[in-house]
C-alpha positions as CSV (number, residue, x, y, z in Angstrom):
1,X,9.2,-11.4,12.7
2,X,12.4,-9.8,13.9
3,X,15.1,-7.3,13.1
4,X,16.7,-9.7,10.5
5,X,13.5,-9.8,8.5
6,X,13.3,-6.0,8.7
7,X,16.9,-5.5,7.6
8,X,16.5,-7.9,4.6
9,X,13.3,-6.2,3.5
10,X,14.9,-2.8,3.7
11,X,17.9,-4.0,1.7
12,X,15.5,-5.5,-0.9
13,X,13.4,-2.3,-1.1
14,X,16.4,-0.2,-1.7
15,X,17.7,-2.6,-4.3
16,X,14.4,-2.4,-6.1
17,X,14.4,1.3,-5.9
18,X,17.9,1.5,-7.4
19,X,16.5,-0.3,-10.5
20,X,13.7,2.1,-10.7
21,X,15.8,5.2,-10.4
22,X,18.4,4.2,-13.0
23,X,15.6,3.6,-15.5
24,X,13.5,6.7,-14.6
25,X,14.4,8.6,-17.7
26,X,14.8,5.7,-20.2
27,X,12.3,2.9,-19.7
28,X,10.1,0.6,-21.8
29,X,6.4,1.0,-21.2
30,X,3.7,-1.5,-22.1
31,X,0.0,-1.9,-21.3
32,X,-1.0,-5.0,-19.4
33,X,-4.6,-4.0,-20.1
34,X,-6.2,-0.7,-21.1
35,X,-4.8,2.1,-18.9
36,X,-2.9,-0.4,-16.8
37,X,0.9,0.1,-17.4
38,X,4.0,-1.9,-16.8
39,X,7.6,-1.0,-17.4
40,X,10.9,-2.8,-17.6
41,X,11.6,-1.0,-14.4
42,X,8.8,-2.9,-12.6
43,X,10.2,-6.2,-13.8
44,X,13.8,-5.3,-12.9
45,X,12.8,-4.1,-9.5
46,X,10.8,-7.2,-8.7
47,X,13.7,-9.5,-9.8
48,X,16.1,-7.7,-7.5
49,X,13.7,-7.8,-4.6
50,X,12.8,-11.4,-5.1
51,X,16.5,-12.4,-5.2
52,X,17.4,-10.8,-1.9
53,X,14.3,-11.9,0.0
54,X,14.5,-15.6,-1.2
55,X,18.3,-15.8,-0.8
56,X,17.8,-14.9,2.8
57,X,14.6,-17.0,3.4
58,X,14.5,-19.6,0.8
59,X,11.5,-21.5,2.3
60,X,9.2,-18.5,2.3
61,X,6.4,-18.0,-0.2
62,X,6.6,-15.0,-2.6
63,X,3.7,-13.0,-4.1
64,X,4.6,-10.1,-6.5
65,X,2.6,-7.9,-8.9
66,X,4.7,-8.9,-12.0
67,X,5.8,-12.1,-13.7
68,X,2.6,-14.1,-12.9
69,X,3.4,-14.5,-9.2
70,X,0.0,-13.1,-8.1
71,X,-1.5,-15.9,-6.0
72,X,-0.4,-16.8,-2.5
73,X,-0.4,-20.4,-1.4
74,X,-3.9,-21.5,-0.3
75,X,-2.8,-21.9,3.3
76,X,-1.5,-18.3,3.4
77,X,-4.8,-17.0,1.8
78,X,-6.8,-19.0,4.3
79,X,-4.8,-17.7,7.3
80,X,-3.7,-21.1,8.5
81,X,-1.5,-20.9,11.5
82,X,1.0,-23.4,10.0
83,X,1.2,-21.7,6.6
84,X,4.7,-20.6,5.4
85,X,5.6,-16.9,5.8
86,X,4.8,-15.1,2.6
87,X,6.4,-12.0,1.2
88,X,4.0,-9.7,-0.7
89,X,5.7,-7.3,-3.0
90,X,4.8,-4.3,-5.2
91,X,8.1,-3.5,-7.0
92,X,6.7,-0.1,-8.3
93,X,3.5,1.3,-6.7
94,X,2.5,4.3,-8.6
95,X,3.5,3.2,-12.1
96,X,1.6,5.9,-13.9
97,X,3.3,8.6,-11.9
98,X,6.7,7.0,-12.6
99,X,6.0,6.8,-16.4
100,X,5.1,10.5,-16.4
101,X,8.2,11.4,-14.3
102,X,6.0,12.6,-11.4
103,X,6.8,12.0,-7.8
104,X,4.7,9.7,-5.5
105,X,5.9,6.2,-6.4
106,X,7.4,3.6,-4.1
107,X,8.6,0.1,-3.5
108,X,6.4,-1.9,-1.1
109,X,7.3,-5.1,0.8
110,X,5.0,-6.8,3.3
111,X,5.4,-10.1,5.2
112,X,2.6,-12.4,6.3
113,X,3.0,-15.0,9.1
114,X,0.2,-17.2,10.5
115,X,-2.4,-15.4,8.5
116,X,-1.5,-11.8,9.5
117,X,0.6,-9.0,8.1
118,X,3.5,-8.7,10.4
119,X,6.1,-6.5,8.7
120,X,5.9,-3.5,6.3
121,X,8.6,-1.6,4.4
122,X,7.8,1.1,2.0
123,X,10.6,3.2,0.4
124,X,10.1,6.4,-1.6
125,X,13.4,6.9,-3.5
126,X,12.6,10.4,-4.6
127,X,12.1,11.8,-1.1
128,X,14.4,9.2,0.4
129,X,11.7,8.3,3.0
130,X,11.7,4.8,4.4
131,X,8.6,3.8,6.2
132,X,8.8,0.6,8.3
133,X,6.8,-1.3,10.9
134,X,6.9,-4.6,12.8
135,X,3.7,-6.0,14.3
136,X,3.5,-4.8,18.0
137,X,6.6,-2.6,17.8
138,X,5.3,0.6,16.2
139,X,5.8,2.4,12.9
140,X,8.7,4.6,11.8
141,X,9.8,7.0,9.1
142,X,13.6,7.2,8.6
143,X,14.0,5.7,12.1
144,X,11.8,8.3,13.8
145,X,8.5,7.0,15.3
146,X,5.3,8.1,13.6
147,X,1.6,8.2,14.5
148,X,-1.7,9.3,13.0
149,X,-3.2,12.7,13.3
150,X,-6.1,13.7,15.6
151,X,-8.7,14.8,13.0
152,X,-12.2,13.7,14.2
153,X,-14.5,15.7,11.8
154,X,-14.7,15.1,8.1
155,X,-15.1,18.8,7.3
156,X,-11.6,19.3,8.7
157,X,-10.1,16.3,6.9
158,X,-7.6,16.0,4.0
159,X,-8.6,12.8,2.3
160,X,-7.1,10.7,-0.5
161,X,-8.6,8.0,-2.7
162,X,-7.6,5.6,-5.5
163,X,-9.7,5.0,-8.6
164,X,-9.6,1.9,-10.9
165,X,-8.1,2.2,-14.3
166,X,-10.9,3.0,-16.8
167,X,-13.3,4.3,-14.2
168,X,-16.5,5.7,-15.9
169,X,-18.9,8.4,-14.9
170,X,-21.7,6.1,-13.7
171,X,-19.5,3.8,-11.6
172,X,-20.3,3.6,-7.8
173,X,-16.8,4.9,-7.1
174,X,-17.6,8.3,-8.7
175,X,-20.6,8.6,-6.3
176,X,-18.4,7.9,-3.3
177,X,-15.9,10.4,-4.6
178,X,-18.5,13.2,-4.9
179,X,-20.1,12.4,-1.4
180,X,-16.7,12.6,0.3
181,X,-15.6,15.7,-1.8
182,X,-18.7,17.6,-0.7
183,X,-18.0,16.8,2.9
184,X,-14.2,17.0,3.5
185,X,-11.8,19.9,3.6
186,X,-10.1,18.7,0.4
187,X,-9.6,15.5,-1.6
188,X,-6.5,14.2,-3.4
189,X,-5.6,11.4,-5.9
190,X,-1.9,11.0,-5.4
191,X,-1.4,7.8,-7.4
192,X,0.3,5.5,-4.9
193,X,-1.7,3.4,-2.5
194,X,1.4,2.5,-0.5
195,X,2.4,6.1,0.1
196,X,-1.2,7.2,0.8
197,X,-1.3,4.6,3.7
198,X,2.0,5.9,5.0
199,X,0.8,9.5,4.8
200,X,-2.2,8.6,7.0
201,X,0.1,6.8,9.3
202,X,2.3,9.9,9.8
203,X,-0.5,12.5,9.9
204,X,-0.1,14.1,6.5
205,X,-3.5,12.7,5.4
206,X,-6.5,12.1,7.6
207,X,-8.2,9.3,5.7
208,X,-7.8,7.3,2.5
209,X,-10.1,4.8,0.7
210,X,-9.6,2.4,-2.2
211,X,-11.9,-0.2,-3.7
212,X,-9.9,-1.3,-6.7
213,X,-6.4,-2.2,-5.5
214,X,-4.6,-5.5,-5.2
215,X,-3.1,-7.2,-2.1
216,X,0.4,-6.2,-3.0
217,X,-0.5,-2.5,-3.2
218,X,-1.4,-2.4,0.5
219,X,0.3,-5.4,2.3
220,X,3.1,-3.3,3.8
221,X,0.9,-0.2,4.3
222,X,-1.5,-2.3,6.4
223,X,1.1,-3.0,9.0
224,X,2.5,0.6,9.0
225,X,-0.9,2.2,9.3
226,X,-2.1,-0.1,12.1
227,X,1.1,0.3,14.1
228,X,0.8,4.1,13.8
229,X,-2.7,3.9,15.3
230,X,-5.0,4.1,12.3
231,X,-8.5,2.6,12.0
232,X,-8.8,0.2,9.1
233,X,-11.9,-1.7,7.9
234,X,-13.5,-2.6,4.6
235,X,-15.0,0.6,3.1
236,X,-18.5,-0.5,4.2
237,X,-17.4,-1.1,7.8
238,X,-16.9,-4.9,7.5
239,X,-13.6,-6.5,8.6
240,X,-10.7,-5.8,6.3
241,X,-9.9,-8.6,3.9
242,X,-6.1,-8.8,3.2
243,X,-6.6,-10.7,-0.1
244,X,-9.6,-8.7,-1.4
245,X,-8.8,-5.2,-0.1
246,X,-11.6,-2.7,-0.5
247,X,-11.0,-0.5,2.4
248,X,-11.0,2.8,4.3
249,X,-8.2,4.0,6.5
250,X,-8.7,6.8,9.0
251,X,-6.7,8.6,11.6
252,X,-9.4,8.3,14.3
253,X,-12.5,6.2,14.9
254,X,-14.8,9.2,14.9
255,X,-13.6,10.3,11.5
256,X,-13.8,6.7,10.3
257,X,-17.5,6.6,11.1
258,X,-18.1,9.8,9.1
259,X,-16.1,8.3,6.2
260,X,-18.2,5.2,6.3
261,X,-21.5,7.1,6.1
262,X,-20.3,8.9,2.9
263,X,-18.8,5.8,1.3
264,X,-21.9,3.6,1.7
265,X,-24.2,6.5,0.9
266,X,-26.2,6.8,4.1
């Protein structure tokens, strides 16, 4: 990955965001399934992003949330060293917030190469914050370097989480929520996986977990968070799985261990 890839991804993210913002007050909303929304803005954003990315790199694979482009090539999923680079795009992360005219939504673009996430671009058009990272070269917000906070104890931590659409009272996620809520300083549901990961990366949040999101929700955030120094594993402490992401992200390894114990119910 190089600066050309980053520039193209930034251009694509801003083009997608332009489609979102011009439809923010007049948009068509549908349910993909109960409580899972899609708008004409999602579709327009993905089309704009796809066009820019594939015009620049026409031999790359493309995975996006909308239009049935969900599955990466098998070689990409398997992490084969000779697999084609693959863009992984969420054209509107935080759709429910967007539909209700709340803040906290973003465009997210990640790029995989040789089985690893190598580039991340997340753009919040409301705050005009652009989070970027290239593997091995650090993480940035509006061209300023960012890094995680130094929280090591859960009772001092501001934590965020994501719930699945249609969560019910007896679901395991509710138990995890209560155990963390009882232990941390405060707990938030902000509505955007991509921005939650950026906020851990820049020290606004201390930890974040999600067990019901899709690869495109976190592909870019993975690179940004890792490059900012965050600890990332599956929520139960196992290795993180890019294509089945059920994870916890923490500012420090000490805090991560405390999060693990609450999430698995020890």
